[in-house]
C-alpha positions as CSV (number, residue, x, y, z in Angstrom):
1,M,21.1,0.9,-20.6
2,P,17.5,1.2,-22.0
3,H,15.8,-2.0,-22.8
4,P,15.1,-2.6,-26.5
5,N,11.4,-3.0,-25.8
6,Q,11.3,0.1,-23.5
7,P,8.2,1.8,-25.0
8,N,6.3,-1.5,-24.9
9,N,7.5,-2.2,-21.4
10,N,6.4,1.3,-20.4
11,A,2.9,0.7,-21.7
12,K,2.8,-2.6,-19.8
13,A,4.0,-0.8,-16.7
14,Y,1.3,1.9,-16.9
15,A,-1.4,-0.7,-17.6
16,G,-0.2,-2.7,-14.6
17,L,-0.3,0.4,-12.4
18,I,-4.0,1.1,-13.4
19,L,-4.8,-2.5,-12.4
20,M,-2.7,-2.2,-9.2
21,T,-4.4,1.0,-8.0
22,S,-7.9,-0.4,-8.7
23,I,-7.0,-3.5,-6.6
24,V,-5.6,-1.3,-3.8
25,G,-8.7,0.9,-3.8
26,F,-10.9,-2.2,-3.0
27,S,-8.4,-3.6,-0.6
28,F,-9.5,-1.1,2.1
29,I,-13.0,-2.6,1.9
30,F,-11.7,-6.2,2.2
31,L,-9.5,-5.1,5.1
32,K,-12.5,-3.9,7.0
33,I,-14.3,-7.2,6.2
34,G,-11.4,-9.3,7.3
35,L,-11.1,-7.3,10.6
36,R,-14.7,-8.3,11.4
37,H,-13.4,-11.9,12.0
38,A,-9.8,-11.6,13.1
39,G,-7.3,-9.4,14.8
40,A,-5.0,-7.2,12.8
41,M,-1.9,-9.3,13.1
42,D,-3.8,-12.6,12.4
43,L,-5.3,-11.0,9.2
44,I,-1.8,-9.9,8.0
45,A,-0.4,-13.4,8.7
46,H,-3.2,-15.1,6.8
47,R,-3.0,-12.7,3.8
48,F,0.7,-13.5,3.3
49,T,0.1,-17.2,3.7
50,A,-2.3,-16.9,0.8
51,A,0.2,-14.8,-1.1
52,T,3.0,-17.3,-0.5
53,L,0.8,-20.3,-1.4
54,S,-0.1,-18.6,-4.7
55,L,3.6,-18.1,-5.5
56,V,4.3,-21.7,-4.7
57,L,1.5,-22.8,-7.0
58,L,2.8,-20.6,-9.8
59,W,6.3,-22.1,-9.3
60,V,5.0,-25.7,-9.3
61,L,3.0,-25.1,-12.5
62,G,6.1,-23.6,-14.1
63,F,4.9,-20.1,-14.6
64,I,7.7,-18.6,-12.5
65,K,11.1,-19.5,-11.3
66,I,12.2,-18.8,-7.7
67,P,15.7,-17.2,-8.0
68,R,18.6,-17.9,-5.7
69,L,19.5,-15.2,-3.2
70,S,23.0,-14.1,-2.4
71,L,24.0,-12.5,0.9
72,N,24.5,-9.1,-0.7
73,K,21.2,-9.2,-2.4
74,A,19.5,-10.4,0.8
75,K,20.7,-7.3,2.6
76,S,19.2,-5.0,0.0
77,L,15.9,-6.9,-0.1
78,F,15.6,-7.0,3.7
79,L,16.0,-3.2,3.8
80,L,13.4,-2.7,1.1
81,S,11.0,-5.3,2.7
82,L,11.3,-3.5,6.0
83,F,9.3,-0.6,4.6
84,Y,7.1,-2.7,2.3
85,P,5.5,-5.0,3.1
86,L,6.5,-5.3,6.8
87,L,6.0,-1.7,8.1
88,F,3.4,-0.7,5.5
89,F,1.0,-3.6,6.0
90,T,1.4,-3.5,9.8
91,L,0.6,0.2,10.1
92,Q,-2.1,0.1,7.5
93,T,-4.0,-2.9,9.0
94,F,-3.8,-1.5,12.6
95,G,-4.8,1.9,11.2
96,M,-7.9,0.4,9.6
97,K,-9.0,-0.9,13.0
98,H,-9.5,2.7,14.0
99,S,-10.6,4.2,10.7
100,T,-13.1,3.8,7.8
101,A,-12.3,2.6,4.3
102,S,-13.4,6.0,3.0
103,E,-11.0,8.0,5.2
104,A,-8.2,5.6,4.5
105,G,-8.7,6.3,0.8
106,I,-8.5,10.1,1.4
107,I,-5.3,9.7,3.4
108,F,-3.8,7.5,0.8
109,A,-4.4,10.2,-1.8
110,T,-1.5,12.1,-0.3
111,V,1.1,9.6,-1.6
112,P,1.9,11.5,-4.8
113,V,2.2,14.8,-2.9
114,I,4.5,13.5,-0.2
115,T,6.5,11.6,-2.9
116,L,7.2,14.9,-4.6
117,L,8.4,16.3,-1.2
118,A,10.6,13.3,-0.7
119,A,12.0,13.7,-4.2
120,R,12.7,17.4,-3.5
121,I,14.6,16.5,-0.3
122,F,16.4,13.3,-1.3
123,L,16.7,13.6,-5.1
124,K,17.0,17.4,-5.3
125,E,14.1,17.7,-7.7
126,K,12.6,21.2,-8.1
127,T,8.9,22.0,-7.9
128,T,7.0,25.0,-9.3
129,F,5.2,27.6,-7.2
130,L,1.8,26.1,-8.1
131,Q,3.1,22.6,-7.0
132,K,4.1,24.1,-3.7
133,I,0.6,25.5,-3.3
134,G,-0.8,22.1,-4.1
135,I,1.4,20.3,-1.6
136,T,0.4,22.8,1.1
137,L,-3.3,22.4,0.3
138,S,-3.1,18.6,0.5
139,I,-1.3,18.7,3.8
140,A,-3.8,21.2,5.1
141,G,-6.6,18.9,4.1
142,I,-5.1,16.0,6.0
143,L,-4.5,18.2,9.1
144,F,-8.1,19.3,8.9
145,I,-9.3,15.6,8.9
146,I,-6.9,14.8,11.8
147,Y,-8.1,17.8,13.9
148,H,-11.8,16.8,13.6
149,S,-11.1,13.0,13.9
150,G,-9.4,13.7,17.2
151,N,-12.6,15.2,18.5
152,L,-14.9,12.3,17.6
153,S,-15.6,9.2,19.6
154,G,-16.9,7.1,16.6
155,E,-15.1,4.6,14.4
156,T,-12.5,7.1,13.2
157,T,-9.9,8.2,15.7
158,L,-6.8,10.2,15.7
159,K,-4.8,7.0,16.3
160,G,-6.2,5.5,13.1
161,V,-5.4,8.6,11.0
162,L,-1.8,8.8,12.3
163,L,-1.2,5.0,11.7
164,L,-2.5,5.4,8.2
165,L,-0.2,8.4,7.6
166,L,2.8,6.4,8.8
167,S,1.8,3.6,6.4
168,V,1.9,6.3,3.6
169,L,5.4,7.3,4.6
170,A,6.5,3.7,4.6
171,V,5.3,3.1,1.1
172,I,7.0,6.3,-0.1
173,A,10.3,5.1,1.4
174,Y,9.7,1.9,-0.5
175,Y,9.3,3.8,-3.7
176,V,12.5,5.8,-3.2
177,L,14.6,2.8,-2.1
178,G,12.9,0.5,-4.7
179,K,13.9,2.7,-7.6
180,K,17.6,2.3,-6.6
181,I,17.5,-1.3,-5.6
182,S,15.4,-2.5,-8.5
183,V,18.4,-1.9,-10.9
184,N,20.0,-5.1,-9.5
185,F,16.8,-7.3,-9.4
186,S,14.0,-8.5,-11.5
187,A,10.4,-7.7,-10.6
188,I,9.6,-11.3,-9.8
189,E,12.8,-11.7,-7.7
190,I,11.8,-8.8,-5.4
191,T,8.2,-10.0,-5.2
192,V,9.0,-13.6,-4.3
193,W,11.5,-12.9,-1.6
194,M,9.7,-10.0,0.0
195,T,6.5,-12.1,0.1
196,I,8.3,-15.1,1.7
197,L,9.9,-12.8,4.3
198,A,6.5,-11.2,5.1
199,F,5.0,-14.7,5.4
200,L,7.7,-15.8,7.9
201,V,7.7,-12.6,10.0
202,F,3.9,-12.1,10.3
203,N,3.1,-15.7,10.9
204,G,5.9,-16.1,13.4
205,W,4.7,-13.0,15.2
206,S,1.1,-14.0,15.3
207,I,1.6,-17.7,16.2
208,T,4.1,-16.8,19.0
209,S,1.6,-14.4,20.4
210,H,-1.2,-17.0,20.4
211,I,1.1,-19.6,22.0
212,Q,2.0,-17.3,24.8
213,S,-1.6,-16.4,25.5
214,N,-2.8,-20.0,24.9
215,T,-5.3,-18.9,22.3
216,M,-4.1,-20.8,19.3
217,S,-7.6,-21.8,18.3
218,Q,-8.3,-18.1,17.6
219,F,-5.7,-18.1,14.9
220,F,-7.5,-20.8,12.9
221,S,-11.1,-20.1,13.7
222,P,-11.7,-17.2,11.3
223,L,-10.8,-19.5,8.4
224,A,-14.1,-21.3,8.9
225,Q,-15.9,-18.1,7.8
226,K,-16.5,-17.9,4.1
227,E,-16.5,-14.1,4.1
228,F,-13.1,-14.1,5.8
229,L,-11.6,-16.5,3.3
230,W,-12.7,-14.4,0.4
231,A,-11.2,-11.3,2.1
232,V,-7.9,-13.2,2.7
233,L,-7.7,-14.4,-0.9
234,Y,-8.3,-11.0,-2.2
235,L,-5.8,-9.4,0.1
236,G,-3.2,-12.1,-0.2
237,V,-3.3,-13.1,-3.9
238,L,-4.4,-9.8,-5.5
239,S,-3.6,-7.0,-3.0
240,S,-0.3,-8.4,-1.8
241,M,1.3,-10.7,-4.3
242,L,0.0,-9.3,-7.6
243,T,0.2,-5.6,-6.7
244,S,3.8,-6.1,-5.4
245,F,4.8,-7.6,-8.7
246,L,3.1,-4.9,-10.7
247,T,4.7,-2.1,-8.6
248,N,8.2,-3.8,-8.7
249,F,7.9,-4.2,-12.5
250,A,6.9,-0.5,-12.9
251,L,9.9,0.5,-10.7
252,T,12.2,-1.1,-13.3
253,Q,10.6,0.9,-16.1
254,I,9.4,4.4,-15.1
255,P,10.2,7.0,-12.4
256,A,9.0,6.5,-8.9
257,S,7.2,9.9,-8.8
258,Q,5.0,8.8,-11.8
259,I,4.2,5.5,-10.0
260,A,3.0,7.5,-7.0
261,V,0.7,9.6,-9.2
262,F,-1.4,6.5,-10.0
263,N,-2.4,6.2,-6.4
264,N,-4.9,9.0,-7.2
265,L,-7.3,6.3,-8.5
266,S,-7.3,4.3,-5.2
267,P,-8.9,6.8,-2.9
268,V,-11.8,7.3,-5.3
269,I,-12.5,3.6,-5.4
270,A,-12.0,3.2,-1.7
271,I,-14.4,6.1,-0.9
272,A,-17.1,4.8,-3.3
273,G,-16.7,1.2,-2.1
274,G,-16.9,2.3,1.5
275,I,-20.2,4.0,0.9
276,L,-21.8,1.5,-1.5
277,I,-20.5,-1.8,0.0
278,L,-19.9,-1.1,3.7
279,G,-22.6,1.5,4.1
280,E,-20.1,4.1,5.6
281,T,-21.2,7.7,6.1
282,L,-18.9,10.6,5.1
283,F,-19.0,13.5,7.5
284,A,-18.8,17.1,6.4
285,Y,-15.2,17.3,7.5
286,H,-14.3,14.2,5.4
287,I,-15.8,15.9,2.3
288,I,-14.0,19.3,2.9
289,G,-10.7,17.7,3.8
290,G,-11.0,15.2,1.0
291,L,-11.7,18.0,-1.6
292,M,-8.7,19.9,-0.3
293,V,-6.5,16.8,-0.6
294,M,-7.7,16.0,-4.1
295,A,-7.4,19.6,-5.3
296,G,-3.8,19.7,-3.9
297,V,-2.9,16.4,-5.6
298,T,-4.4,17.6,-8.9
299,M,-2.3,20.7,-8.8
300,T,0.8,18.8,-7.8
301,V,0.3,16.3,-10.7
302,F,-0.6,18.6,-13.5
303,F,1.8,21.5,-12.7
304,K,4.9,19.3,-13.0
305,H,8.3,20.6,-12.2
306,S,9.9,22.7,-15.0
307,S,13.5,21.5,-14.6
308,K,14.9,18.0,-14.2
């Protein structure tokens, strides 16, 4: 049943998505900064510690209520959380160890296109001929980048590209599942419990690994670096907790395919930030492949399917 304030809620959802994609665009840069001081799993653990502490603070101050969780709801949330945040952030962070912020942004631009493919397969949505050309062009752009990345010995490697592509698939699975599961949950309910689960899993994984290797001091030492703390706060509070809430709220209001379209803003920010802040250099194959991806995404977005 439509909510009485549906138009207003839709406007809030779209405004939230613009903010979300802006935050995600800069998150690639803060990931690279964080990885200067800590390993991938330690960084993920610290970011979800920051996210969980921010939720606890909001709860203590009375801004949010932490809802109770039944067994049936827990099963659905665990399945959703498996793809996002667990698989998504693991694959993304390890992928960033072997890639640049700019290239990660280009790969992330394929989310709307692959979401349409998923909608065609799982939701039986039809696409136009021009959309099919756009999808093909975007995939060709990514394959072009993968081919040339595999022949380079620099910071970008084939492993990094593949891990980032897998993180894209994980977030798309989250969009599809989240659209169905969100019917039975509020946005804050999903955000709170998936954040707490990620906090427990990633910290448990990282701390256990350090205990086994007798390197526990390495888990805490990055926290002494101011640059690392700022990166963790950005990644945890803004890029984990806030973006999760904004996405979960949007999933309760508008179609998943429209949410995916807003990811087009993130790669532009990521590429610009990578060049201006991190001093990254775009190779010719990045530019060619990126233009192919963006052209394909543009065709896919503007030539929407003609039938529901």
